[in-house]
C-alpha positions in Angstrom: 0.0 0.0 0.0 1.4 3.4 -1.0 1.9 6.0 1.8 -0.5 9.0 1.7 1.2 12.2 0.6 -0.4 15.4 1.9 -0.3 18.3 -0.5 1.8 21.2 0.9 -1.1 23.5 1.6 -3.0 20.8 3.5 0.1 20.0 5.6 0.6 23.6 6.3 -3.0 24.0 7.5 -2.6 21.0 9.7 0.5 22.5 11.3 -1.4 25.7 12.0 -4.2 23.8 13.7 -2.0 21.4 15.7 0.7 23.7 17.1 -1.5 25.9 19.3 -2.6 22.8 21.3 0.7 23.1 23.2 0.9 26.8 23.2 0.7 27.3 27.0 4.1 29.2 27.1 3.2 31.7 24.4 -0.2 32.3 26.0 1.4 32.8 29.4 4.0 35.2 28.1 1.4 37.3 26.3 -0.9 37.4 29.4 2.0 38.4 31.6 3.3 40.9 29.1 7.0 40.0 29.8 9.4 37.3 28.9 11.2 35.6 31.7 14.7 34.8 30.6 17.4 33.0 32.6 21.0 34.3 31.9 24.5 33.8 33.4 25.5 35.6 36.5 27.7 38.7 35.9 29.6 37.3 32.9 31.3 40.1 31.1 30.3 40.4 27.4 27.6 37.8 27.8 25.2 39.0 30.6 25.9 42.0 32.8 23.6 44.5 34.6 24.6 48.1 35.3 23.8 50.2 38.4 20.6 51.4 36.8 19.4 47.8 36.3 20.0 47.8 32.5 21.1 44.4 31.1 23.4 43.9 28.1 25.5 41.2 26.6 25.6 38.5 24.0 23.2 36.1 25.8 21.0 39.1 26.7 20.6 40.0 23.1 18.8 36.7 22.3 16.3 37.4 25.1 15.7 40.8 23.7 15.2 39.4 20.2 12.7 36.9 21.4 10.8 39.4 23.4 10.6 41.7 20.3 9.4 38.8 18.2 6.7 37.6 20.6 5.7 40.8 22.5 6.6 43.6 20.1 9.4 45.1 22.3 12.9 44.0 23.2 12.7 45.8 26.6 9.9 43.7 28.2 12.2 41.0 29.6 12.6 39.8 33.2 16.2 38.6 33.6 16.9 35.8 36.0 20.6 35.5 36.7 21.6 32.1 38.0 24.3 29.4 37.8 23.8 27.0 34.9 22.3 24.1 36.9 19.9 26.4 38.7 18.9 28.0 35.4 17.8 24.6 34.1 16.0 23.8 37.4 14.2 27.1 37.1 13.2 26.2 33.6 11.9 22.8 34.5 9.9 24.2 37.4 8.3 26.8 35.1 10.0 29.8 36.8 11.4 31.0 33.5 10.3 30.7 29.9 13.8 30.2 28.3 17.4 29.8 29.2 19.8 31.9 27.1 23.4 31.0 26.8 26.3 29.5 28.8 24.4 26.3 29.1 26.2 23.5 27.3 24.3 21.0 25.2 25.3 17.6 26.6 23.9 14.1 26.3 22.9 13.8 30.0 21.1 17.2 30.1 19.3 16.6 26.8 18.2 13.0 27.6 17.7 13.0 31.4 16.0 16.4 31.9 12.6 17.4 30.5 14.2 20.2 28.4 14.7 20.9 24.7 18.0 22.4 23.4 16.7 24.3 20.4 19.7 26.0 18.9 23.4 26.7 19.4 24.2 30.3 20.0 27.9 29.9 20.6 30.2 26.9 19.7 32.3 26.8 22.8 34.9 24.3 24.3 37.5 24.0 26.9 40.8 25.8 26.5 43.7 27.5 28.3 44.5 31.0 29.6 48.2 31.7 30.2 50.3 34.7 31.0 52.0 36.2 27.9 55.3 36.2 29.8 55.2 32.4 30.0 56.0 32.3 26.4 53.8 29.3 25.6 52.2 29.2 22.2 50.5 25.8 22.2 48.8 23.6 24.7 51.2 20.7 24.5 53.9 23.1 25.7 52.1 23.0 29.1 53.4 19.5 29.8 54.4 19.3 33.5 53.2 22.8 34.3 50.7 23.7 37.0 47.2 24.1 35.7 44.3 25.5 37.8 40.9 24.0 36.7 37.7 26.0 36.9 35.5 23.7 39.0 32.3 24.7 37.1 33.8 23.8 33.7 34.0 20.3 32.2 37.3 20.4 34.2 39.6 17.7 35.3 38.3 14.6 33.4 38.3 16.4 30.1 41.8 17.9 30.7 43.2 14.5 31.7 41.8 12.9 28.5 43.2 15.7 26.4 46.8 15.4 27.7 46.4 11.6 27.7 45.9 11.6 24.0 49.4 13.0 23.6 51.0 10.9 26.3 51.7 14.0 28.4 51.2 14.9 32.0 50.4 18.1 33.8 50.3 19.2 37.5 46.7 19.9 38.5 46.3 22.6 41.2 43.3 21.8 43.4 40.9 24.6 44.0 37.6 24.9 45.9 35.8 27.7 44.1 35.8 29.6 40.8 37.1 32.8 42.5 40.0 30.9 44.0 41.0 29.6 40.5 41.7 33.1 39.2 43.1 34.4 42.4 45.7 31.7 42.4 46.4 32.1 38.7 47.1 35.8 39.1 49.1 35.1 42.3 51.4 32.8 40.4 50.3 29.5 41.9 49.2 28.3 38.4 50.9 28.5 35.1 47.6 28.3 33.3 43.8 28.0 33.8 41.6 25.6 32.0 37.9 26.3 31.4 35.4 27.1 28.6 36.8 29.7 26.2 33.8 32.0 26.7 34.4 31.9 30.5 38.2 32.5 30.2 37.6 35.5 27.8 35.0 37.0 30.1 37.2 36.6 33.2 40.3 38.0 31.4 38.4 41.1 30.4 38.1 41.9 34.1 41.9 41.7 34.8 43.8 44.8 35.5 46.0 44.2 32.4 44.0 41.9 30.1 46.6 42.2 27.4 49.1 40.4 29.5 47.1 37.1 29.2 46.4 35.1 26.1 44.0 32.3 25.1 45.9 29.4 23.5 44.5 28.2 20.1 43.6 24.7 21.1 40.0 24.0 22.0 38.8 20.6 23.2 35.8 19.1 25.2 33.2 20.6 22.9 30.6 22.6 24.8 28.0 24.1 22.4 26.0 26.8 24.2 22.3 26.6 23.4 19.0 28.2 24.0 16.9 25.9 26.2 13.1 25.5 26.7 10.9 22.9 28.4 10.2 19.8 26.2 6.4 20.0 26.7 5.6 22.8 24.4 6.5 22.3 20.7 5.1 25.7 19.6 7.3 27.6 22.0 10.3 25.5 21.0 9.7 26.4 17.4 9.3 30.1 18.2 12.6 30.2 20.1 14.4 28.1 17.5 13.3 30.1 14.5 13.9 33.5 16.2 17.6 32.4 16.6 17.5 31.1 13.0 16.2 34.5 11.9 19.2 36.3 13.3 21.6 33.7 11.7 19.9 33.8 8.3 19.7 37.6 8.4 23.5 37.8 8.4 23.9 35.4 5.5 21.2 37.3 3.6 22.6 40.8 4.3 19.7 41.9 6.5 21.0 44.2 9.2 19.6 46.4 11.9 20.2 49.4 9.7 18.5 48.1 6.5 15.8 45.8 7.8 13.0 48.3 7.5 14.1 49.2 4.0 14.3 45.5 2.9 10.9 44.8 4.5 9.4 47.4 2.3 10.7 45.7 -0.8 13.4 43.1 -1.6 14.1 41.2 -4.8 15.3 38.2 -2.8 12.2 35.9 -2.1 13.8 34.5 1.1 14.4 38.0 2.5 10.7 38.8 1.7 9.5 35.7 3.5 11.8 36.3 6.4 10.6 39.8 7.0 7.0 39.0 6.4 6.4 41.0 3.2 5.5 37.7 1.5 4.1 34.5 2.7 2.6 33.6 6.1 5.5 32.1 8.1 4.5 33.9 11.3 1.1 32.2 11.2 2.7 28.8 11.6 4.3 30.0 14.9 1.2 31.8 16.2 2.9 35.1 15.6 2.3 38.0 13.2 4.1 38.6 9.9 6.7 41.0 11.3 8.0 38.8 14.2 11.4 38.2 12.5 11.7 41.9 11.4 11.4 43.0 15.0 13.8 40.3 16.3 16.5 41.5 13.8 15.8 45.2 14.5 16.3 44.6 18.3 20.0 44.2 18.0 20.9 43.2 14.5 21.7 39.9 12.9 23.9 37.2 14.6 27.1 38.8 13.4 26.2 42.2 14.7 25.3 40.7 18.1 28.6 38.9 18.2 30.7 41.9 17.2 29.0 44.3 19.6 29.3 42.1 22.7 32.2 39.6 22.4 34.0 40.3 19.1 37.6 41.2 18.6 37.0 44.9 18.9 35.5 44.4 22.4 37.2 43.8 25.8 36.3 40.1 25.4 38.2 39.9 22.1 37.0 36.6 20.7 37.4 35.8 17.0 34.4 34.4 15.1 36.1 31.0 14.6 33.6 28.2 14.5 30.9 30.8 15.2 31.4 32.3 11.7 28.8 31.8 9.0 29.2 28.5 7.1 30.1 30.5 4.0 33.1 31.9 6.0 34.4 28.5 7.3 32.3 28.4 10.4 29.4 26.3 11.6 26.7 28.9 11.8 23.8 28.5 9.3 20.0 28.4 9.3 17.6 26.1 7.6 15.9 28.0 4.8 12.9 30.3 5.4 10.4 28.7 3.0 
């Protein structure tokens, strides 16, 4: 017996009917009038709050884009700063609507917890921070040296596996807290610190002389940072996933915070027209209006603009795009097509 093939329009209609059945998060956010977004605690470049209570940073930008897409304004966000495990717990308990950034997508979290990792915002991994005076240019040159390990990172097991692959040893320096790691490093008790590259760059930016410290080129123990939602609401997962995709696709398509309104008024590129809502009904399938992606992009720009403004090489964080570059530029960032 041949399988039944649904015509495209019929399938699209079924999706529109079926998705709202699990739309409790979207309804709750709209009724509340604010988006509750869990972010890292005081992580320079990624999530920081000033004395006036204004939040900024790479991870914050995705909260703003989502709020703009869903509620019409990037400013209607309640930020909940918390350690990563507490962020996931708050999500599971329904205390927040989404977790943004600095939460690694790992097998155990994905399979054992009732959460859904919906899209990578930053391809991260464990690396090394060393003093420029040490004169070390590559990780294998750290053989036999004292390495402080950030206890909140993938840490010791991953580090031992990494050096073990090369048949080399290192001298682990035991620490009891994240603060102690960097105190001992700056005090000369460690030759290097090992943690996620994002964390090392953020911490380095707060040093008195950041330029005296360098990130080694090696990255291991992959730790892709993802937006996370609960796994019981497919519509909300789709909204968060495609809002991120909108920012990624916008960069490839040349849609910026500066030209988004102009392109929405008329573009010869059909995908740009669909993305910005001037053609088609993509927003309908998400339970949103036609201009949801336009507002998300206008809130802080496309993915590349968000990266450059918060953690790029011209900021105190000083990170190159690397794996977070567009796939057309040798990186891993790309979006499925908007059609």
